[in-house]
Backbone bond lengths (Angstrom), bond angles and torsions (degrees), N, CA, C in turn:
res aa  C-N    CA-C-N  psi(-1)  N-CA   C-N-CA  omega(-1)  CA-C   N-CA-C  phi
1 X - - - 1.443 - - 1.530 110.60 -
2 X 1.333 117.79 -40.29 1.462 119.47 -178.61 1.514 111.99 -62.58
3 X 1.323 117.12 -29.05 1.464 120.78 -178.65 1.524 112.52 -80.01
4 X 1.324 118.03 -19.89 1.465 119.64 -172.84 1.527 114.71 -121.63
5 X 1.290 119.37 -0.35 1.464 121.84 -177.21 1.525 110.53 -109.60
6 X 1.282 122.19 153.73 1.459 123.86 -7.22 1.525 109.90 -77.26
7 X 1.282 116.17 149.74 1.465 119.80 178.57 1.525 111.69 -126.38
8 X 1.316 116.63 29.59 1.458 121.07 175.74 1.516 108.89 -83.95
9 X 1.293 115.62 148.11 1.459 119.55 175.96 1.523 109.41 -82.88
10 X 1.314 115.30 160.95 1.466 119.27 174.73 1.529 110.02 -57.60
11 X 1.325 116.05 -41.37 1.475 119.90 -178.70 1.524 111.52 -62.21
12 X 1.320 117.27 -40.08 1.462 119.76 178.15 1.524 110.98 -64.15
13 X 1.310 117.23 -45.83 1.465 120.07 179.27 1.525 111.16 -66.31
14 X 1.317 117.15 -38.99 1.464 120.85 -179.53 1.523 112.35 -69.28
15 X 1.321 117.45 -16.96 1.468 120.20 179.89 1.526 112.61 -83.60
16 X 1.316 117.63 -6.90 1.473 120.90 179.78 1.519 108.99 -71.70
17 X 1.295 116.43 125.33 1.477 122.04 -177.49 1.523 112.60 -109.82
18 X 1.311 116.96 -7.88 1.454 122.59 -179.29 1.526 109.65 -81.85
19 X 1.328 118.75 141.78 1.464 119.17 174.81 1.534 110.66 -57.88
20 X 1.320 115.00 136.70 1.464 121.20 -175.73 1.523 109.42 -132.53
21 X 1.327 115.59 135.64 1.459 121.60 168.77 1.519 106.89 -117.20
22 X 1.315 116.68 118.72 1.456 121.50 175.86 1.526 105.52 -91.57
23 X 1.308 115.74 115.77 1.466 122.32 -172.85 1.517 108.37 -119.46
24 X 1.321 116.64 128.82 1.466 120.73 -176.37 1.516 109.01 -145.70
25 X 1.323 115.24 160.80 1.454 121.34 172.84 1.513 110.16 -93.59
26 X 1.312 116.79 147.76 1.467 119.48 -177.13 1.526 113.22 -70.81
27 X 1.317 117.71 -11.03 1.466 121.80 176.97 1.532 110.58 -120.42
28 X 1.329 116.61 34.37 1.468 120.43 -177.63 1.526 110.00 -62.43
29 X 1.318 115.73 123.23 1.455 121.17 -178.50 1.520 112.38 -91.72
30 X 1.324 118.00 -6.62 1.463 121.31 -175.89 1.527 112.67 -108.50
31 X 1.310 117.27 -33.72 1.459 121.59 -175.50 1.523 108.99 -114.17
32 X 1.313 116.42 127.73 1.465 120.60 178.70 1.526 109.70 -71.29
33 X 1.318 116.18 138.85 1.466 120.37 179.75 1.524 111.12 -57.74
34 X 1.310 117.04 -37.16 1.468 119.78 179.27 1.522 111.36 -60.52
35 X 1.319 117.90 -36.78 1.468 121.17 178.17 1.524 110.42 -69.18
36 X 1.322 115.89 -42.44 1.461 120.16 178.57 1.526 110.62 -59.32
37 X 1.309 116.05 -47.65 1.461 120.56 -179.00 1.524 111.72 -66.78
38 X 1.335 116.98 -38.20 1.468 121.48 177.83 1.527 110.84 -60.85
39 X 1.317 116.47 -46.94 1.459 120.58 -179.07 1.524 110.44 -62.29
40 X 1.326 116.86 -47.03 1.468 120.46 -179.52 1.524 111.74 -64.32
41 X 1.315 117.05 -36.84 1.470 120.44 -178.49 1.524 112.25 -75.49
42 X 1.313 118.05 -24.95 1.460 121.33 -173.70 1.525 112.97 -92.65
43 X 1.325 117.71 -29.86 1.465 120.55 176.77 1.527 107.99 -78.04
44 X 1.326 118.23 122.10 1.468 120.14 -177.04 1.530 112.37 -57.40
45 X 1.317 115.35 126.27 1.461 121.15 175.77 1.510 115.26 73.63
46 X 1.326 118.64 6.26 1.471 120.61 -178.39 1.519 110.49 -66.51
47 X 1.316 114.98 145.62 1.453 120.82 173.64 1.520 109.50 -95.80
48 X 1.308 115.65 157.82 1.459 121.62 177.33 1.516 108.58 -132.80
49 X 1.322 116.20 128.42 1.457 120.92 174.31 1.517 108.04 -134.71
50 X 1.316 115.66 127.99 1.457 121.94 176.40 1.525 106.85 -113.45
51 X 1.320 115.78 115.32 1.457 120.98 -176.33 1.533 110.16 -81.71
52 X 1.326 117.43 129.96 1.463 120.47 -178.23 1.525 112.62 -71.96
53 X 1.310 114.33 149.38 1.476 122.24 173.52 1.524 113.61 59.56
54 X 1.334 116.33 33.09 1.460 120.67 178.28 1.525 109.17 -136.00
55 X 1.325 114.82 165.35 1.454 120.92 178.64 1.528 108.77 -116.65
56 X 1.322 116.23 -151.40 1.458 121.84 177.49 1.528 110.89 -63.24
57 X 1.308 116.03 -16.71 1.464 121.56 -177.25 1.524 111.93 -107.78
58 X 1.324 116.07 40.26 1.458 121.81 -178.54 1.528 111.98 -55.96
59 X 1.301 116.80 -34.69 1.474 120.71 -178.93 1.530 111.57 -63.96
60 X 1.329 117.28 -24.45 1.463 121.12 176.02 1.527 111.39 -94.15
61 X 1.320 116.45 -35.51 1.461 120.95 -174.78 1.525 112.84 -76.89
62 X 1.306 116.91 -34.09 1.462 120.84 178.59 1.528 108.66 -145.13
63 X 1.340 116.32 69.89 1.465 119.29 -175.44 1.527 113.56 -60.67
64 X 1.309 117.65 -31.73 1.461 119.24 -179.87 1.531 110.67 -64.75
65 X 1.309 116.45 -47.34 1.464 120.47 179.69 1.532 110.86 -67.34
66 X 1.322 116.66 -42.32 1.458 120.86 178.89 1.529 110.64 -61.38
67 X 1.319 116.95 -49.45 1.466 120.96 -179.24 1.517 111.81 -63.24
68 X 1.327 117.01 -39.10 1.465 119.83 177.13 1.526 110.34 -59.92
69 X 1.335 116.90 -44.89 1.463 120.86 -179.64 1.524 110.93 -61.08
70 X 1.311 117.09 -45.61 1.462 121.11 -178.97 1.530 110.63 -66.60
71 X 1.323 116.73 -46.07 1.471 119.42 -179.52 1.527 111.49 -65.40
72 X 1.322 117.18 -37.54 1.472 120.37 176.07 1.524 110.07 -62.25
73 X 1.330 116.89 -44.99 1.457 121.11 178.15 1.529 110.90 -59.80
74 X 1.317 117.30 -39.64 1.454 121.79 -179.57 1.527 113.11 -77.89
75 X 1.341 115.76 -4.39 1.452 119.65 178.16 1.501 114.63 81.66
76 X 1.322 116.11 19.66 1.453 120.45 -177.16 1.530 112.43 -103.43
77 X 1.302 118.19 0.66 1.472 121.62 178.05 1.495 109.55 -121.60
């Protein structure tokens, strides 16, 4: 999967109408930053948040910051 993803077309990403928050850790060892930024830039209105001092497991490494980001996106903070 790491060798072939993401493999979505611009048209597929641009067709997403649901609010999206692309959330990543600044030291993510699984997802390339360029892919994260591409996805956020291509989905209309998508937000992008890169959590500092975390990896692909930001939800475990800094659950308070991760949860705040998600709850803020959902309008609950």
